[in-house]
N, C-alpha and C positions, 0 to 999 in steps of 0.2 A: 504492500500498499502506499504510494507514494504523495506525501504532504509536500507541497510548496506554498510558499506567500511572495508577494510581490511587493517590496514597499511603494514604488512608485505609483500603484495603482489607488486611484481615490476610498476604496472601499476598506474598510479597519481588519486588520490583523488577523483579530480573533474571528470573523467575520470569515475571512480568507479560510481559517484552521478550519471551522464548522465547514463550510463548502464541501472544501475536500472530502472529509471524512464522511460528511454526509453524501457525497456521492458517490463514497466507496461500498458505503452502505446499500444504496441503490441499485450497484450496481452487481451488489454479491459479492465483491471482493473485503467486504469488511462482514461476513456473517453471522447470525446471533453465538453470542458468548466467546465472542472475536478480541481479547485483552487489548485497549489503545495501546501506544505509546506511553509512559511515564511523562507527565508534566515537566520536570525536569528534564529530561531526558529529550523528550521533543523540544522545548523551547531553545537547551543547548546546538540541539540539530539544525532550526531554522533561525540560530542568531536572532530570537526575541525574549521576554519579559516572560519568567513564570507565569506570571499574571496571564497574562496575554492567550497562553495556552489555556489556563483554567477559565477565562471568560468565553474562549470556543464551545468550550466540552461544557460551561454552565450554559449554551445556548442551545445543545445537542438533548443534554438532562431534560431542561425544560419542554425541551419538542418530543421527549417521551421516546427517543432514539438511541440512549444511551445509560447506562446505571454508574453513577460516582459513588466511592465507597473509599473513606477514609481507611489508608492503609494498603489496599486492595486495589485500589487505583479507577479506572475507566473500562468496560467491558460493555459489547454490543448487546443490547435488552433483547430477549428473547419474546416471542410472539406479536413482531412488529409485524401487521399486517402488509405483505406485498403491495411494493410501489409506496408506502408512506411517504419513505425519503428523498423518491424523487418528488412527489407531490408537494412537500414542503420546499425542496428547491425549486421546483417551478413559481410557487406560491411568494418566495422572496425574490426572484428573477424579475416577477408583475410586479409588486410593490416598488419595486429599484427603478423599473422603467417607467409608472405611475407618477414617481417620483421627477424624473426627469424632465417630463412634462408638465409638471406643479397638479397633476390631478390629485386632488384632495380626497381625504378618506372617504367619506361618506359618496363621491362619486364612486371610487372605486369597487366600494361594495354594491353599489347596484349595480356595475357593470358584471359582477361574476354572480351577482341573483339574478341579473336577466339572462347570463349565460346558463345559468346551473339550470333552467328552464326546459 
């Protein structure tokens, strides 16, 4: 599993880390039970702060994709419905695209509701 960040991109580094891992989960490269690299180890390999890595891991935890356990690290959760990580990634891309054209949250939600009908 390859995790890369690009400091020149406008996206925060923690979001880039989360996106790489989200794609690995969606593509099946990180199946349920996969232990993710330790935060210190990953921070050192990417030359970023450990807090940046932890912020990326926390986003994935909040999305229900990984479990974080003190002393045991981060693992990909079991029971994630197929495609969930991909949908989360697409949702983030949609939000980013909406922000670029100054679409407010209400308009975006209305568009998503209309598309879901």
